[in-house]
C-alpha positions in Angstrom: -0.3 -11.3 5.9 0.3 -9.1 8.9 0.5 -12.1 11.2 4.1 -11.3 12.4 4.0 -7.7 11.3 2.4 -4.7 13.0 -0.1 -2.3 11.5 1.6 1.1 11.7 -0.2 3.8 13.7 -1.4 6.7 11.5 -0.6 9.3 14.2 3.2 8.5 14.2 3.6 8.7 10.4 4.4 12.2 9.2 6.1 11.1 6.0 6.2 8.2 3.5 8.3 5.2 4.7 10.0 4.9 1.4 10.5 8.4 -0.2 10.0 10.6 3.0 7.4 12.8 1.2 5.6 14.7 3.9 1.9 13.9 4.4 -0.5 16.9 4.0 -3.9 17.7 2.5 -2.8 16.6 -1.0 -0.5 13.8 -0.1 -2.5 11.1 1.7 -1.4 8.2 3.8 -1.9 4.6 2.6 -1.2 1.4 4.5 0.4 -1.4 2.7 -1.9 -4.4 3.4 1.1 -6.7 3.3 3.7 -5.1 5.6 1.4 -2.6 7.4 3.7 0.4 6.9 2.4 3.8 5.7 3.3 5.1 2.3 2.3 7.9 -0.1 0.2 7.0 -3.1 3.2 6.9 -5.5 5.1 4.4 -3.3 2.0 2.2 -2.8 0.5 2.1 -6.3 0.3 -1.7 -6.6 -2.4 -4.2 -5.8 -2.1 -7.9 -5.1 -4.2 -10.8 -3.7 -2.6 -11.7 -0.4 -3.3 -14.6 1.9 -5.5 -12.6 4.3 -7.8 -11.4 1.6 -9.2 -12.9 -1.6 -9.6 -9.5 -3.3 -6.7 -7.4 -4.6 -5.5 -4.9 -1.9 -3.0 -2.0 -1.9 0.6 -3.0 -1.4 3.8 -0.9 -1.4 6.5 -1.2 -4.0 8.8 -3.3 -1.8 6.1 -5.8 -1.0 5.0 -5.9 -4.7 8.5 -7.0 -5.6 8.5 -9.6 -2.8 5.1 -10.9 -3.7 5.8 -11.1 -7.4 9.4 -12.4 -7.5 9.5 -14.6 -4.4 5.9 -15.9 -4.2 4.8 -15.7 -7.8 1.8 -13.5 -6.9 0.2 -11.5 -9.7 0.8 -7.9 -8.9 -0.7 -5.0 -10.8 -0.2 -1.3 -10.8 -3.2 0.7 -9.6 -4.4 3.1 -12.3 -5.0 6.7 -11.4 -8.7 6.3 -12.2 -9.0 3.4 -9.8 -7.3 5.4 -7.1 -9.5 8.5 -7.6 -12.7 6.5 -7.8 -11.8 4.6 -4.6 -11.1 7.9 -2.8 -14.4 9.4 -3.8 -16.3 6.7 -1.9 -14.6 7.5 1.4 
């Protein structure tokens, strides 16, 4: 979806865009694949299929509401096991 939105640069994000939790070794940065902003895992624990990708991708809480309520997109919460298994492959 990022056609008119910019992908946020990791180097400028020291804290979550939503809750302001500081990023460190235990609090990782995650890009919302819809708006491009950077969030902590708690504030980006949703997945949805968006126009630019046919597989579910990580989205932030705000975009999950927009996608679900306004566009009727099926949005799901990412389970902790899904998050941990995805991180182990990095």
